[in-house]
Short mmCIF file of the C-alpha atoms (twelve columns), coordinates in Angstrom:
data_MODEL
# 
_entry.id   MODEL 
# 
loop_
_atom_site.group_PDB 
_atom_site.id 
_atom_site.type_symbol 
_atom_site.label_atom_id 
_atom_site.label_alt_id 
_atom_site.label_comp_id 
_atom_site.label_asym_id 
_atom_site.label_seq_id 
_atom_site.Cartn_x 
_atom_site.Cartn_y 
_atom_site.Cartn_z 
_atom_site.pdbx_PDB_model_num 
ATOM 1  C CA . MET A 1  108.339 94.228  145.340 1 
ATOM 2  C CA . GLU A 2  107.299 96.169  148.220 1 
ATOM 3  C CA . ASN A 3  104.074 95.563  149.974 1 
ATOM 4  C CA . PRO A 4  102.571 98.758  150.816 1 
ATOM 5  C CA . GLU A 5  99.166  98.622  153.481 1 
ATOM 6  C CA . ILE A 6  96.117  99.376  151.546 1 
ATOM 7  C CA . ILE A 7  93.963  101.858 153.990 1 
ATOM 8  C CA . ILE A 8  90.110  101.913 153.407 1 
ATOM 9  C CA . LYS A 9  87.885  104.395 154.806 1 
ATOM 10 C CA . LEU A 10 84.673  103.654 156.059 1 
ATOM 11 C CA . THR A 11 81.729  105.749 157.586 1 
ATOM 12 C CA . SER A 12 80.513  104.612 160.597 1 
ATOM 13 C CA . ASP A 13 77.444  102.882 159.462 1 
ATOM 14 C CA . GLU A 14 79.190  101.262 156.606 1 
ATOM 15 C CA . ALA A 15 81.772  99.981  159.387 1 
ATOM 16 C CA . LEU A 16 78.588  98.818  161.503 1 
ATOM 17 C CA . VAL A 17 77.684  96.512  158.797 1 
ATOM 18 C CA . LEU A 18 80.577  95.177  157.306 1 
ATOM 19 C CA . SER A 19 81.543  93.995  160.633 1 
ATOM 20 C CA . ASP A 20 78.007  92.209  161.465 1 
ATOM 21 C CA . TRP A 21 78.080  90.397  158.028 1 
ATOM 22 C CA . LEU A 22 81.923  89.469  158.582 1 
ATOM 23 C CA . GLU A 23 80.425  88.295  161.713 1 
ATOM 24 C CA . GLN A 24 77.928  86.216  160.103 1 
ATOM 25 C CA . VAL A 25 80.196  85.162  157.278 1 
ATOM 26 C CA . GLN A 26 82.495  83.654  159.942 1 
ATOM 27 C CA . MET A 27 80.161  81.438  161.761 1 
ATOM 28 C CA . THR A 28 79.312  80.075  158.665 1 
ATOM 29 C CA . ASP A 29 81.822  77.187  157.060 1 
ATOM 30 C CA . LEU A 30 84.192  79.668  155.324 1 
ATOM 31 C CA . SER A 31 85.529  76.871  153.477 1 
ATOM 32 C CA . ARG A 32 81.683  76.570  151.494 1 
ATOM 33 C CA . LEU A 33 81.595  80.470  150.693 1 
ATOM 34 C CA . VAL A 34 85.494  81.375  149.929 1 
ATOM 35 C CA . GLY A 35 87.197  78.822  148.237 1 
ATOM 36 C CA . ASP A 36 90.570  79.972  148.363 1 
ATOM 37 C CA . ALA A 37 92.055  79.730  152.215 1 
ATOM 38 C CA . ALA A 38 94.338  82.480  151.208 1 
ATOM 39 C CA . VAL A 39 90.996  84.757  151.696 1 
ATOM 40 C CA . TRP A 40 90.511  83.978  154.986 1 
ATOM 41 C CA . ALA A 41 93.461  85.754  157.109 1 
ATOM 42 C CA . PRO A 42 91.939  89.330  155.099 1 
ATOM 43 C CA . LEU A 43 88.580  88.697  156.046 1 
ATOM 44 C CA . HIS A 44 89.574  87.775  159.896 1 
ATOM 45 C CA . ARG A 45 92.171  90.794  160.019 1 
ATOM 46 C CA . ILE A 46 89.452  92.974  158.523 1 
ATOM 47 C CA . ALA A 47 87.005  91.966  161.107 1 
ATOM 48 C CA . GLY A 48 89.066  92.125  163.899 1 
ATOM 49 C CA . THR A 49 89.617  95.719  163.283 1 
ATOM 50 C CA . LEU A 50 86.235  96.729  163.120 1 
ATOM 51 C CA . ASP A 51 85.399  94.480  166.175 1 
ATOM 52 C CA . LYS A 52 88.130  96.841  168.189 1 
ATOM 53 C CA . SER A 53 87.607  100.246 166.666 1 
ATOM 54 C CA . LEU A 54 83.088  99.693  167.094 1 
ATOM 55 C CA . SER A 55 82.645  99.891  170.867 1 
ATOM 56 C CA . GLY A 56 78.939  100.242 169.749 1 
ATOM 57 C CA . ILE A 57 78.920  96.402  168.905 1 
ATOM 58 C CA . PHE A 58 78.496  95.001  172.466 1 
ATOM 59 C CA . ALA A 59 75.917  97.960  173.813 1 
ATOM 60 C CA . ALA A 60 72.412  96.883  174.633 1 
ATOM 61 C CA . ASP A 61 70.991  98.525  172.301 1 
ATOM 62 C CA . TYR A 62 73.084  96.997  169.174 1 
ATOM 63 C CA . ALA A 63 70.110  95.705  167.177 1 
ATOM 64 C CA . GLU A 64 68.480  99.164  166.847 1 
ATOM 65 C CA . ARG A 65 72.094  100.893 165.697 1 
ATOM 66 C CA . LEU A 66 72.708  98.106  163.649 1 
ATOM 67 C CA . GLU A 67 69.226  98.616  161.239 1 
ATOM 68 C CA . ALA A 68 69.490  101.991 161.391 1 
ATOM 69 C CA . ALA A 69 72.877  101.965 160.037 1 
ATOM 70 C CA . ARG A 70 71.385  99.867  157.232 1 
ATOM 71 C CA . SER A 71 68.266  101.343 156.655 1 
ATOM 72 C CA . ARG A 72 70.556  104.707 155.982 1 
ATOM 73 C CA . LEU A 73 72.867  102.695 153.708 1 
ATOM 74 C CA . ARG A 74 69.932  101.304 151.964 1 
ATOM 75 C CA . PRO A 75 69.786  103.141 148.608 1 
ATOM 76 C CA . ASP A 76 66.198  104.967 148.807 1 
ATOM 77 C CA . LEU A 77 64.413  103.603 145.430 1 
ATOM 78 C CA . GLY A 78 62.339  106.586 145.254 1 
ATOM 79 C CA . ASP A 79 64.544  108.875 144.636 1 
ATOM 80 C CA . SER A 80 67.125  106.527 142.607 1 
ATOM 81 C CA . ALA A 81 67.452  106.345 138.876 1 
ATOM 82 C CA . ILE A 82 68.843  102.789 139.003 1 
ATOM 83 C CA . ASP A 83 66.618  100.355 137.252 1 
ATOM 84 C CA . GLU A 84 66.124  97.050  139.016 1 
ATOM 85 C CA . ALA A 85 68.983  95.834  136.760 1 
ATOM 86 C CA . GLY A 86 71.239  98.047  138.577 1 
ATOM 87 C CA . THR A 87 72.212  100.028 135.777 1 
ATOM 88 C CA . ASP A 88 71.710  103.935 135.027 1 
ATOM 89 C CA . THR A 89 68.260  104.749 133.198 1 
# 
């Protein structure tokens, strides 16, 4: 069976937030969080690809950029029709 590449498209906000989260995950004990060591390779590959693609991760205002991206990605609970259980109402 062939192993075709999978392409995932992210917005710059999604990429920035995911990159930060992956960095935090990699700084923890991965073996406690991820039971199967086979998962580590793709996690490291995704993190590395994001790091190479996001020049803003080294910017002086990184924390502000990250918080702005997080704010834009969080659902606006006032405009949402999703209840606390995460299901549509």
